[in-house]
C-alpha positions, 0 to 999 in steps of 0.5 A: 714498326707499323708506320711508313717511316723509314728509320735507319736501323743503326747509327752512331747517333740515334738523334741530334737536336738543333736549338738553343741552350738556356738556363732556367732560374726557379725560385720554387713556389715563391714569386720572383719579386719576393724571391731570395734563392733560385735553383738553376735548370739547364733547358731548351725545347730541342735540347730537352728531347736529346737529354731525355732520350740519352738519360732515361731512354739510353740512346745516343744523342747530340745537340748542335747549338751555340756556346758562350765561353764564360762561366754561365756557358761552363755551367750549361756545358757541364749539364749537357755532359751530365745528361750524356749528350754529345755537343756540336758547339759554335763557340762565341766569346763573351765581352762582359758588356753586351754579350753574347749571352746564354739566354735566361728563362725565369719561371716560378712554379705557382701553387694551387689556384696561383698559376706559374709565371714565365718570362725571359731575358734573351737579350743578345742571345748567342743562339740567335746569331747562328747562321747557315754554315755554322755547323758542318752537317755533312760531317755530323751526318756522315757518322750515321744519324738516325733522326734530326729534331728542331723546334719553333722556339729556335726558329723564332729567335732571329732572321737566321735561325729558321734558315739554319733549320732549313739547311739542317733538315735538307741535309738530313733528308738527303742523308736518310735521317728522319726529321722532326719539328716541334711547332712550339708557337711562342707569341712573345717571340714571334710578335717581335718581328711579324707575328703569325704571318712571319712565323708561317712564312718561316715554319712552312719552309721548314715543314716541307722537309719534315716527317714528324710534327709535334704540335697542338691545334693552336700551334698548327693554326698560328705556326702553320696557318692550318685553318681550325675545324668547324667543330668545337671541342667538348673538353680540353681532352677531346681529340676531335678538333686535333684529328679534324685538322689532319686532312688539311695537314696531309694535303698541304704537307703530304710527306708528313707521316706523323703528327702528335701532341699532348692534351692537358686539362689544368684544374689547378697548378698542381692538378692536371688531367693528362693525355696524348694523341697521334695521327700516324699514316692516317690512323688515329691513336690516343693515350689513356687519361691520367690525373697528375699531381704536378710538381713542375709542369715545365718540360712535360711536352718535351718529355712526351716527344722524347718517349714518343720518338723512343717508341718510333726509333725502337720499333714499338707499335704506334700505340705503344709509342704514344703511351711511352711518350704520355707516360714519360711526360707525366713522370717528368711533371713530378720532378723539378727541372725541365729534363728527366729524372725518370728511369726507363723501367718507371716509364714502361711500368706507367705506360702499361698501366702501373697507376691507380689513377689511370682511367681507362 
């Protein structure tokens, strides 16, 4: 491995994610106000990474999260088992009136020039009630955990969830695990209790304990308060703006060794140009560009993160890791739902150029 990340060579779990589980209801291309049937996808920005690493990449993963003991919780827990992810649950009882609940995300797919629409019901969400001390991180990490991952969506849920992440990252670093954080800035969530200023006060304290960051230019600006560079991007696939911000990230957070993100130019709901970039130990890497025929775009970024982390965890070169993430994220957009249906062999083939649509 050509990075300075000191990854434990073995462990009972390759990665543990900390975040909220949700169920996404999906009427396909029908808008919700005309829909009569929905599919259900179990999701969560942090869970998706653990699920993808288990199901496609055959690693041992876990999820630390809230679980409500009622039928929707049972449905979600069944999918966690099906993806091979080991749960560390803080259980909550459901009173049938005001929760606590497992969050619902509503998302239609759109089509062509009609964009997808996403809205939430996170009212009285159990995960927002999690607080420091709810998980025995010493016990979880004592078995040997190589990597701990969380994200900005979970951090935005309440006054306590960011503190849960800080607690986990501190213990993880002391135990020798690699730590990662997906900035995943969601204005709808942060605007309820302070906007970018509040986000930065929470996320900066988390990132002090983080080795690997995932996030684009907007995430870095709104979530971390990193000033944007003075250059303008020539296109959505131009990495110069992203790379132009890395000196600031490195000076503010010298322990951060890796920053990565996807690049996406949306021509229509179903036609995207797709690439990815990473800054690793001061060096820059870029994936090829592919033209995607998108079925369901939700989860593509988590798909990238999972493939990228897999490359880093398994000793791939930095360029191979970027390409594996890019390939898996691309494939994920061809399946319904937020988590993977790809095989490792498909990902490797695509990463090595197995598509007529790749432009070198």
